C-alpha positions, 0 to 999 in steps of 0.5 A: 318274606314281608308283606307287599305294601299294596294287596289287590285280591279278587277285586270286583268293581261291577256297574249296576243299571237295573237288570244290566250289570257292566262288570267292569273290574272282575277279579283282578289280584296283584300286589305292590312292594315297597318301593317298586313300580308295578305297570298295569297295561292294557287297552282303553275299556280293559279296566285299568282306571276303574281299577285306580279308582277302586284302590282309591275307594273313588267309585260311586253310584251306581258303581260299587265294589263287590263285598268278596273283593279285598285291598290291604294296604300298609297290613290295613284293609281299606274296604273296612275303614270308614269314609272318615279314616279313608280320607285321611289315606287318600292324598297322604299315605296314597296318592294319585296323579290323574290323566289330564291335569287341566280338567284335575286342576281348580281353574279358579284357585292358583297352583300353589293354593292348590298344593297347599290346601292338601298340606292343610286339609292333613297336617296342623300346618299354619296357612304361611307353612302350607304355602312355603311347602307348595313352593318348594315341592314346584322346585322339587319338581323341577319348576323355574321360578316356583314361588312366582308360579305358585301364584298362576292359574292352570291356564297361565301353565304349559301342559309340562308344566301343569302335570308337574304340578299335579306331581307336586301336589300327589307327592307334597305329603310323602306318600308311600304309594303314588298311583299314576294314571296314563302321567304321559298322556297328551304330552310330546315325546320330550315332555313325556321324557322329563315327567318319566325321569322326574318320577323316578328321581322323586320315587328314588328321594323319597322311597316310595312304590308307584302304580303306573297305569298306561297303555304305552309299552315304551313306558313300561319299558322304562320304569317298570319292575313288574307289569300286570296286563289287563283284558276284559276287566282282568289279569291276563298276564303278570311278569317281571318287566325283564321276562315279559318283554323277553317271552310274552305268553298270552297273545293279547301281551303279543299283539301290544308288543307288536303293535309298538312302533319300531325304527326297522318296520315299514312306517306305512304298514302298522302290526294291529290287533283286530277287533275292539275290546268287548263291552263290560256288560256282555264278556264273552264266554271261555276266553275274553279274547278269543274272538280276536285271537289267531290262536283260539280253538274250541277249548277257548270258547267253552273254558275260562283260562285260569292264571297259568303259571309258567315261570317263578314269577310269571302267569299267562291266562291263556289255555296255550301255557298248558298246550304250547304245542299249538302255537307252534301249529298255528298258521297265522299268529297274531304277531304278523297281522298288519293293516288298519283293522280297529 
């Protein structure tokens, strides 16, 4: 069996403010194989984006990655590399698409200059050759009149075109791994579909792996091979996309799926998960989801559940995995809660 392209093990990223410690990412582990798409799913505050930034070592004080953590990429331990060595990997072997292209792009440089800069930083290409590669990449992402667009500034482009520019900038050096942090946020449904189709096409052409950070299970169903569900700074469920959608094993995953809009459901009665994600400075004892879970019982308050195996490639951080009768005995399953709870 070949080693994974990326292996994250016991990742802990904490933010220290005097005696207060925010455990934003608290023991996260997962692998990404070459060429596959792994989706990391969860509500805001679950630790998804901090996980992505930790992989690229973009955490700044007062945040720090704890010493027990491990991030291995192509057999190299990223946490042991110097800053200079890490810069050769960022944007070159691992690239990232950030959430909001308008804030990620430099407003005083043309989009062509920004893409070309990536080429010049990581290669010995001339200014002219780097510019030509930028134009070629804009064309590859489906932007019409790419040479003219390369000379325009971010504010002159639509949201969908700015996102294509971000994709072009991330992929211009053909990275082995692309981290896409909410790549379709704030885009209308038609443009979302186009961006997802573009990412899939480019992934096939370049043979890269994708780590997709999202809260949208509809997107996950379209593109993911495997899914990592995060809640409270930790992984609560891991499975293949097919198995997760056919048989979710954690109540939080059930709740996320039930909250997805469906054509056969009354549009005025949206299913919700009651409550909110607790603060990372005060994770609850026992199961971190227990205060929002209809299945919770005494054991959930006192014993922090491990990731129980529930299938060949399926794990769930829920005591129901070893006491399944409690699921059927629960009188108010989380999946039937309706209303406007927040």
